[in-house]
C-alpha positions, 0 to 999 in steps of 0.5 A: 492460506496464510496468517500474515502478509507484509508488503513494505514499500513493494505494492507501488511497484506493481503496474496499475493494470495488474494491481487490483488482481494482485490485491484480490489475491492478497485478500483471498490468501489471508486466513480469518484472523490473519493480518496484512501490513504494508505501504502505499504511495500517494498521489503527491509522491515524487514518482507519481508521474511514472505510469508503470507504478500504482499511486492511490489516494486515501479514499482509494485505500479505504475502499481497498480495505473494505474486506479487512479491518484497519487497525493502524493507518498513517499518512506521511508526506514531506521531504525524506532522505531516500537510500539512493536518490537523496532528499525527495518528496515522499507521500506514503500510507502505512496500513495494518489490517486484519481479516475477520 
């Protein structure tokens, strides 16, 4: 059991068939009073055609977080400079949530 999990820009790289199992492990690993902070890619992200990655809608993310209390939620979409691929259309959700 842990008090904090940070998954910055990593969870989208989990294959869709394994994502919900991983998410359940994340939620179950948090102690009461613990926090999760992380990022998700939305359906309008430039890489969304990659079937080996996980892309979620805003509604899907809110459903995932039902066992937690969202304290910070922001959706960003637009052209962004990436570290390796130059300017790309990005669609991301950033979330911080606590476990009661």
